[in-house]
C-alpha positions in Angstrom: 0.0 0.0 -0.1 1.3 3.4 -0.1 -0.3 7.1 0.2 0.4 10.7 -0.6 0.4 14.0 0.6 -1.3 16.7 -1.9 0.7 19.9 -2.4 -1.0 22.9 -1.4 0.7 25.2 -3.8 -1.9 28.2 -3.1 0.9 30.0 -1.4 3.7 29.7 -3.7 1.3 30.8 -6.6 1.0 33.8 -4.9 4.6 34.7 -4.4 5.8 33.3 -7.2 5.2 35.7 -10.8 4.2 34.2 -14.2 6.1 34.4 -17.0 5.0 34.4 -20.3 5.0 31.4 -22.1 8.1 29.9 -23.2 9.1 27.6 -26.3 12.5 26.1 -27.6 13.8 25.9 -23.7 15.8 23.7 -22.1 15.6 24.3 -18.2 18.2 23.0 -15.6 16.9 22.5 -12.2 13.8 20.5 -10.5 10.8 20.2 -12.6 8.7 21.3 -9.7 10.7 24.7 -9.2 10.7 25.2 -13.1 7.2 24.7 -14.0 6.1 27.9 -12.2 8.0 29.9 -15.2 5.6 28.4 -17.4 2.1 29.8 -17.9 -0.7 27.8 -17.1 -3.1 26.5 -19.4 -0.7 27.0 -22.3 0.7 23.3 -23.0 -0.5 21.2 -25.3 0.9 18.1 -24.4 3.0 16.7 -21.5 5.0 13.5 -21.7 7.1 12.2 -19.0 9.4 9.2 -18.3 9.9 9.7 -14.6 12.0 7.2 -12.6 10.7 4.2 -12.7 11.1 3.3 -9.0 13.8 0.5 -9.5 15.5 1.0 -6.6 18.8 1.3 -8.2 21.5 3.5 -9.8 21.2 3.9 -13.5 24.2 4.8 -15.7 25.5 4.3 -18.9 28.7 5.4 -21.2 28.4 6.9 -24.4 29.4 5.5 -27.4 33.5 7.0 -27.3 33.3 5.5 -23.7 34.1 9.4 -22.6 31.4 10.3 -21.0 29.0 8.4 -18.4 25.2 9.6 -17.7 24.0 8.4 -14.6 20.8 9.7 -12.2 19.6 7.8 -9.2 16.1 5.8 -8.7 16.5 5.1 -5.1 13.3 5.1 -2.7 13.0 4.7 1.1 9.2 3.3 0.5 6.4 3.6 -2.3 4.6 6.4 -0.6 8.0 8.8 -0.8 7.7 7.8 -4.5 4.3 8.3 -4.7 4.3 11.9 -2.8 7.2 13.0 -5.3 4.9 12.1 -8.3 1.7 13.5 -7.4 3.0 16.9 -6.4 4.5 17.1 -10.0 1.6 16.2 -11.9 -0.7 17.8 -9.8 1.4 21.1 -11.0 1.4 19.7 -14.8 -2.4 19.7 -14.9 -2.8 23.5 -14.3 0.1 23.8 -17.6 -2.1 21.7 -19.4 -5.0 23.4 -21.9 -8.8 22.2 -21.6 -7.9 20.2 -25.3 -4.5 19.1 -23.8 -3.1 15.6 -22.7 -0.3 14.0 -20.8 1.6 10.5 -21.6 3.2 9.0 -18.5 5.7 6.0 -19.4 6.5 3.3 -16.5 6.7 -0.2 -16.1 5.9 -3.2 -14.1 7.7 -1.6 -11.2 5.9 1.6 -10.5 2.7 0.9 -13.1 0.2 0.5 -9.8 1.5 4.0 -8.1 1.7 6.0 -11.7 -2.1 5.0 -12.4 -3.4 6.2 -8.7 -1.8 9.4 -9.1 -2.9 9.8 -12.5 -6.6 8.9 -11.4 -6.5 11.2 -8.3 -5.0 14.4 -10.1 -7.3 13.8 -13.6 -10.0 11.7 -12.7 -10.7 8.1 -14.1 -13.2 10.2 -16.4 -10.2 11.3 -18.3 -8.0 7.7 -18.4 -7.9 7.1 -22.7 -6.0 4.4 -22.9 -3.0 2.5 -21.4 -0.6 2.1 -24.0 1.2 -1.2 -24.1 4.9 -0.5 -26.0 6.0 -3.4 -27.2 9.7 -4.8 -28.9 12.2 -7.5 -29.1 14.7 -7.8 -27.3 17.9 -9.9 -26.4 17.5 -12.8 -24.2 18.7 -13.0 -20.7 19.5 -15.7 -18.1 17.0 -14.4 -15.4 14.5 -17.1 -14.4 11.0 -16.3 -15.4 8.9 -14.7 -18.7 11.2 -12.0 -20.5 10.6 -8.4 -20.3 9.2 -6.9 -24.0 6.8 -4.5 -23.1 6.5 -0.8 -21.3 3.2 0.9 -20.0 2.3 4.5 -21.5 -0.6 5.9 -19.6 -2.6 8.4 -21.7 -4.8 10.7 -19.9 -6.6 14.2 -20.9 -7.4 17.1 -18.8 -10.9 17.1 -20.6 -13.0 15.3 -22.8 -12.3 17.9 -25.3 -9.3 16.7 -26.5 -7.2 17.3 -29.7 -6.8 13.7 -30.8 -5.8 12.9 -34.5 -6.4 10.0 -36.3 -3.8 7.2 -37.0 -4.4 4.1 -39.5 -2.4 1.2 -40.0 -2.5 -1.0 -42.7 -4.9 -4.5 -42.7 -3.3 -7.4 -41.6 -2.7 -10.4 -43.6 -5.8 -12.0 -42.2 -8.5 -9.6 -42.8 -11.0 -10.8 -44.5 -10.9 -8.8 -48.1 -15.0 -8.6 -47.8 -14.4 -6.8 -44.6 -12.9 -3.9 -46.5 -15.0 -3.7 -49.6 -18.4 -4.3 -47.9 -20.3 -2.1 -45.5 -21.4 -3.8 -42.4 -24.3 -3.3 -40.4 -26.0 -4.7 -36.8 -28.8 -6.7 -37.4 -31.7 -7.1 -34.4 -29.5 -9.3 -32.1 -26.5 -7.0 -32.9 -24.7 -9.4 -34.5 -22.4 -7.9 -37.5 -23.8 -8.5 -40.9 -23.3 -7.3 -44.7 -25.5 -4.7 -45.5 -28.2 -4.8 -48.1 -30.0 -2.2 -50.0 -34.1 -2.8 -50.4 -33.3 -5.4 -53.4 -31.2 -7.4 -51.4 -27.7 -6.2 -52.8 -24.7 -6.1 -50.5 -24.0 -2.8 -50.2 -20.1 -1.5 -50.8 -18.2 0.2 -48.2 -16.9 3.6 -48.3 -13.3 3.9 -49.0 -11.4 2.8 -45.9 -7.5 4.1 -44.8 -6.8 1.1 -43.1 -7.3 -0.2 -39.1 -7.4 2.8 -36.5 -4.4 2.9 -34.2 -4.4 0.4 -31.7 -3.1 0.9 -27.9 -0.3 -2.3 -28.6 2.5 -0.6 -30.4 5.5 -2.5 -31.8 8.2 0.0 -32.0 11.7 -1.4 -32.1 13.8 -0.7 -29.0 17.3 1.1 -30.4 19.8 -1.3 -30.4 23.3 -0.8 -29.3 24.4 -0.4 -32.8 21.8 2.5 -33.8 23.3 5.8 -34.8 20.4 7.6 -32.7 21.9 6.0 -29.5 23.7 8.4 -27.3 24.5 6.1 -24.2 22.0 7.5 -22.2 20.3 5.5 -19.5 16.9 4.7 -20.4 16.9 6.3 -24.1 13.3 6.3 -25.9 13.7 5.7 -29.5 12.2 9.1 -31.2 9.8 7.1 -33.3 8.1 6.8 -30.1 8.0 10.1 -29.7 6.7 11.1 -32.9 4.1 8.8 -32.5 2.5 10.3 -29.6 3.0 13.7 -30.8 1.1 13.5 -34.0 -1.5 11.3 -32.3 -2.5 14.4 -29.9 -0.8 17.7 -31.0 -0.6 19.7 -34.7 2.1 21.7 -35.8 3.2 25.0 -33.3 2.0 23.3 -30.5 3.9 23.1 -27.2 4.9 19.7 -26.0 6.7 19.8 -22.1 8.6 17.0 -21.3 9.7 17.4 -17.1 12.4 14.7 -17.2 13.8 15.2 -20.4 16.8 13.2 -19.8 18.7 12.6 -23.3 16.2 15.2 -24.7 14.6 12.8 -27.1 11.1 14.6 -26.6 12.4 17.5 -27.4 14.6 16.3 -30.6 11.0 14.5 -31.8 9.0 17.6 -31.1 11.8 20.0 -33.2 11.3 17.3 -36.1 7.4 17.3 -36.2 7.5 21.6 -36.2 6.2 21.7 -32.5 7.6 24.0 -29.8 9.1 22.0 -26.6 10.4 23.1 -23.3 12.4 20.2 -22.0 13.7 20.5 -17.8 16.0 18.1 -16.4 18.2 19.0 -13.2 21.2 16.9 -14.3 23.5 19.2 -16.2 24.8 16.5 -18.3 21.2 15.6 -19.5 20.4 19.6 -20.3 23.9 19.8 -22.1 23.5 16.4 -24.4 19.5 17.2 -25.0 21.2 20.7 -26.6 23.9 18.8 -28.5 21.3 16.6 -30.0 18.9 19.3 -30.8 22.0 21.2 -32.6 22.2 18.1 -34.7 19.8 15.6 -34.5 20.1 12.1 -35.6 17.6 10.0 -36.2 17.4 6.1 -36.9 15.4 5.0 -39.6 13.3 1.5 -38.8 13.0 -0.5 -41.8 10.9 -3.2 -39.6 8.6 -0.1 -39.6 8.6 1.0 -42.9 8.5 -2.9 -44.5 6.8 -5.2 -41.5 8.2 -7.8 -39.5 7.5 -10.3 -42.4 9.7 -8.5 -44.7 12.7 -10.2 -42.3 11.6 -13.5 -42.5 13.1 -14.8 -45.7 14.0 -18.0 -44.4 13.8 -20.7 -47.1 10.8 -22.9 -44.7 10.0 -25.0 -47.4 13.2 -26.3 -47.9 14.4 -26.1 -44.0 11.5 -29.0 -43.9 14.3 -31.4 -44.4 15.3 -30.7 -41.0 11.9 -32.1 -39.5 12.9 -34.1 -36.3 16.2 -31.9 -35.6 15.7 -28.4 -33.3 17.3 -25.6 -35.1 16.8 -21.6 -35.2 16.0 -19.9 -38.5 18.0 -17.4 -39.2 17.2 -14.0 -41.2 18.8 -11.6 -43.6 22.0 -13.5 -43.9 23.2 -14.7 -47.0 25.5 -17.4 -45.5 22.9 -18.7 -43.0 19.6 -19.6 -42.8 19.6 -21.5 -39.9 21.8 -22.7 -36.5 21.0 -25.8 -35.2 20.0 -26.0 -31.0 22.2 -28.6 -31.0 26.1 -27.8 -30.9 29.2 -29.4 -32.7 32.8 -29.8 -30.6 31.2 -26.8 -28.5 30.6 -24.8 -31.9 27.1 -24.1 -34.0 26.2 -26.0 -36.6 25.3 -23.7 -39.4 23.0 -24.5 -42.1 22.4 -23.1 -45.7 20.1 -23.3 -48.2 21.3 -23.0 -52.2 19.3 -19.9 -53.7 17.5 -20.1 -56.8 20.4 -17.5 -58.3 23.4 -19.0 -56.7 25.8 -21.8 -58.0 26.6 -24.6 -55.8 30.1 -23.4 -55.9 28.9 -19.8 -54.9 26.7 -21.1 -51.9 29.1 -23.2 -50.6 31.8 -20.2 -50.4 29.0 -18.0 -48.6 28.2 -20.7 -45.8 32.4 -21.6 -45.9 32.7 -17.7 -44.8 30.0 -17.5 -42.2 31.5 -21.0 -40.4 34.7 -18.1 -40.3 32.7 -15.6 -38.8 31.1 -17.8 -36.6 33.9 -20.3 -36.0 31.6 -23.1 -36.4 33.2 -26.3 -37.4 30.6 -27.9 -39.2 28.2 -26.6 -42.0 25.4 -28.6 -43.7 24.2 -27.0 -47.6 21.1 -28.1 -48.6 21.4 -28.3 -52.5 18.0 -27.1 -53.9 19.2 -27.4 -57.6 20.8 -29.5 -59.9 24.2 -28.0 -60.4 24.9 -26.4 -63.8 28.5 -26.0 -64.4 29.1 -28.9 -61.8 26.9 -31.9 -63.0 28.8 -34.0 -60.3 28.8 -33.0 -56.9 32.4 -33.7 -55.1 30.9 -36.3 -52.6 34.1 -35.5 -50.4 32.9 -32.8 -47.8 34.5 -29.4 -48.4 36.9 -28.7 -45.6 39.5 -25.4 -44.9 41.2 -24.4 -42.2 40.2 -21.8 -39.5 41.7 -18.5 -39.0 44.2 -17.8 -37.4 46.4 -19.9 -40.1 48.6 -21.6 -37.3 45.9 -23.7 -35.4 45.0 -27.0 -37.4 41.5 -27.3 -37.0 39.3 -28.6 -39.8 35.8 -27.2 -40.6 33.6 -29.2 -42.9 30.4 -28.5 -45.0 28.1 -31.6 -45.6 26.0 -31.2 -49.0 22.3 -32.4 -48.7 19.9 -32.3 -51.2 16.4 -31.6 -51.0 13.8 -34.5 -51.7 12.0 -32.4 -54.0 15.7 -32.4 -56.1 16.3 -35.9 -55.4 13.5 -36.9 -56.7 14.1 -35.0 -60.2 17.6 -36.1 -60.6 16.4 -39.8 -60.5 13.6 -39.6 -62.9 15.6 -36.8 -65.2 19.0 -39.0 -64.7 20.7 -36.2 -63.8 23.7 -38.1 -62.3 
């Protein structure tokens, strides 16, 4: 259980003069104090990624290993954390326009606290969505399920909030008739196709796609992304741009009271919005300014093409591995699968001959991959009859691994697909 004590700010309001609305500024200090410099009812969107109640110190170095960024997320008890948030979110509400919204980022450590504070300050009737930001992460050795999402709570100040509809493509499983034909409900409230007076099915109006849901599949910044600056808990620009596009328009004002590495401010700038960023870390403010001066955004091919575009492993050819545990590999010229079982302490790689590859070319690609991955055994699945090499050397191809002074052989076994074997027998290829 937790409790918080509401802050009485009436005296402070009387003694602290209001400043005119600022724009495109970074402020150094505690946001509880610095927000007094912002006029009430002037902000269109507040996004905050506050401490997550992780009870530890976060630290990370930049790519050049020349600077370490850190912040404390240690609290004596839940009530201390709740009061910290409540005092600041209470102030944030006064800054929002009646058409404004607030998005609060959290995870499993504190989402119950954050939701309680937001309900108290904004009211449960102004709760709009709990957004699940899901992503693929590398595995870890921790016992239990792999954390692959975070929560973002979306509240509005009133019911008259700005909202721009966003549409996504239809899924592969969508029935074509659902797109082309108008639907209605019968007397039993069951969805049916609408018909005219003559019983003909009515055509649907032009559709833009599926309205954006509350589950967002946006890639996590990988360690090699150019956008990554080495700040703990840095979020991708794509995530903030979606939030900004959803509830603001050009020239609107966006506030991030815990701006950290400045992602919100950069996203606002790139989408032609005004911004105010606040952080009590001088390093964070300097980093944010550097990013604003030279914004770098990692474009996501995954977002543009979808996950299916990366699934290019030849599933049909891999059927010859039925009964053997393996992991398919995508987007790799030399590897299509890696067997779960290792050989001599090294991974066993599988390569499938592509239609555009000769057997020799496919073998060379597998050989190169084996060198890089220090594999001592590989399997090349031959999918088409050899052209210039009608006779396949039955002896496995071997090479010496790097470095050359180590006498360790690696072997490639060539295996025909069942389809090729049958064709070869029927047409007497051998």
